[in-house]
C-alpha positions, 0 to 999 in steps of 0.5 A: 500500500502507497503511501502519503510519502509516497507520493510526495516523494515523485510529485516533490514538496514543493507547496505554495502558501500565502499570508492571511493578512494578503489579499484574496486577489493576490492568493487567486493570483498565485493561484493562477502562476502556480496553477494550482487550487489551494494554498496552505496559510502560514503565519511564518512556520505554522500552518493556520489555514487553507484556502482554495477556489471553491473557497473564493466562489462561495465567500467571496462572489457569492456573498458580493464582496469583491477580492481585492477589499477581503482578507484570507483571513476571512475566508480561509478554512482555519479547520484544517483538515491534515495528513501523516505522511505515512496514512495511505493512499486509499485513508486519504481517498476516503478522508476526501470523499467524506470531508469533502475536500479536494486538498491535504497538507501533510504535517509531519510533527508541526511541520508542512512537508507538502499539500496531496490534491484529490488528482494526485491521490486518484493517480496513485490508485490508479498507478496500483491498481495497475499494479495488481492487474498487472501480476494477475495476469502473470500469475494466470500465465505463468499457471496456464504455461 
């Protein structure tokens, strides 16, 4: 069973963050520049929240606010659901499905190691399924010979 640590090793641990006192506009610009759908919100070295495109759509646009006048701290999710690097991708998929979230910061101790997305998890699960199918097919071929 593959772990979150394995995903981070493959994709790299580069994560993009923003400070809570920045504007939502700055967060959106960073997400667009880095081609990501969420940023971890960091105050110095401490994880204090996460902000996603979904937060923007629901907490800014739909309530008539503007991204240039709204701070990240006003719309970020401060109850951040995190995973440990030794958790399995299946555990992450279940957590993401049950909590209806698409991004999980990876935390070990008090240190944020990276962030994984639902795309990262699905890619890994598909890879694992292909490997299982390949192994089973090889067993069948050996049995037939």
